[in-house]
matplotlib code that plots the C-alpha trace (Angstrom):
import matplotlib.pyplot as plt

x = [9.0, 11.0, 12.7, 10.4, 11.0, 7.7, 7.4, 4.5, 1.2, -2.5, -5.6, -8.4, -10.7, -8.2, -8.4, -12.4, -12.8, -10.2, -11.9, -11.6, -8.8, -6.3, -3.1, -1.5, 1.6, -0.5, -2.9, 0.0, 2.2, 6.1, 6.6, 6.4, 6.7, 8.1, 9.5, 12.4, 11.7, 14.1, 11.9, 10.7, 7.2, 7.1, 8.6, 6.2, 3.5, 4.8, 4.7, 0.8, 0.2, 2.5, 1.5, -2.3, -1.6, -4.0, -1.1, 2.6, 4.9, 7.9, 10.4, 14.2, 17.6, 16.7, 13.7, 11.5, 8.1, 8.1, 4.9, 2.6, 1.7, -2.0, -3.3, -4.5, -1.7, -0.4, -3.5, -3.2, 0.6, -0.2, -3.1, -2.7, -5.8, -8.7, -11.4, -9.8, -9.8, -13.0, -11.9, -8.5, -10.5, -13.0, -10.3, -8.5, -11.9, -12.1, -8.5, -9.4, -12.9, -11.3, -8.8]
y = [-16.3, -19.6, -17.7, -16.5, -12.4, -10.1, -9.3, -7.4, -6.6, -5.4, -4.6, -7.0, -4.9, -5.6, -9.2, -9.6, -7.2, -9.5, -11.9, -15.5, -16.5, -13.6, -14.4, -12.5, -11.5, -9.3, -7.9, -7.4, -3.7, -4.6, -0.7, -2.1, 0.8, -0.6, 0.2, -1.8, -2.7, 0.1, 2.8, 5.8, 6.4, 9.8, 8.1, 5.6, 8.2, 10.2, 7.5, 6.3, 10.3, 10.3, 7.6, 7.4, 3.8, 2.2, -0.6, -1.2, -3.8, -4.3, -6.1, -7.1, -6.9, -9.9, -8.6, -10.8, -9.5, -9.9, -8.1, -5.3, -2.0, -0.9, 3.0, 1.4, 1.0, 4.2, 6.4, 4.9, 6.2, 9.1, 9.8, 8.0, 9.2, 7.8, 10.5, 12.6, 9.6, 10.4, 14.6, 13.2, 11.1, 13.2, 15.9, 13.1, 11.6, 15.6, 15.6, 13.1, 14.2, 17.0, 15.0]
z = [-8.7, -8.0, -5.4, -3.3, -4.2, -5.1, -8.8, -9.1, -7.4, -8.5, -7.0, -5.6, -8.0, -11.4, -10.3, -10.2, -12.8, -15.3, -18.3, -16.5, -18.9, -18.1, -16.9, -13.8, -15.4, -17.7, -14.6, -12.0, -11.7, -11.8, -10.5, -7.2, -4.3, -0.9, 2.2, 4.2, 8.0, 8.6, 7.3, 9.3, 10.2, 8.3, 5.2, 5.2, 5.6, 3.0, 0.6, 1.4, 0.6, -2.3, -4.3, -3.0, -1.0, 0.4, 1.8, 0.8, 1.1, 3.4, 1.5, 2.8, 0.6, -1.3, -2.1, -0.3, 1.4, 5.1, 5.2, 4.8, 6.3, 5.7, 5.6, 8.8, 10.5, 9.8, 11.0, 14.9, 14.3, 13.1, 14.9, 18.2, 19.6, 18.3, 18.7, 16.5, 14.1, 12.5, 11.6, 10.0, 7.5, 6.8, 5.8, 3.8, 2.3, 1.0, -0.6, -2.3, -3.7, -5.0, -7.3]

ax = plt.figure().add_subplot(projection="3d")
ax.plot(x, y, z, "-o")
ax.set_aspect("equal")
plt.show()
């Protein structure tokens, strides 16, 4: 948007498989799940889990994107001991396979 606000998102996969003449406006999802910079770690982790996200935008009060949080960022906070990360990842992958 001209005022630099986030108006939609799409995945790289959606962009790659779209027909070359498709407009971004026709591909993007306008119901954007986002967080504020003041959001707590637990709340962010719950959004990742609830909506099965790989990344989430961080937005200011004027709906401008300040950055993104990736699932890797969340894992580093939830599982700071990288040695147990493999066990956590296996549980996560099993959960996704059951869906």
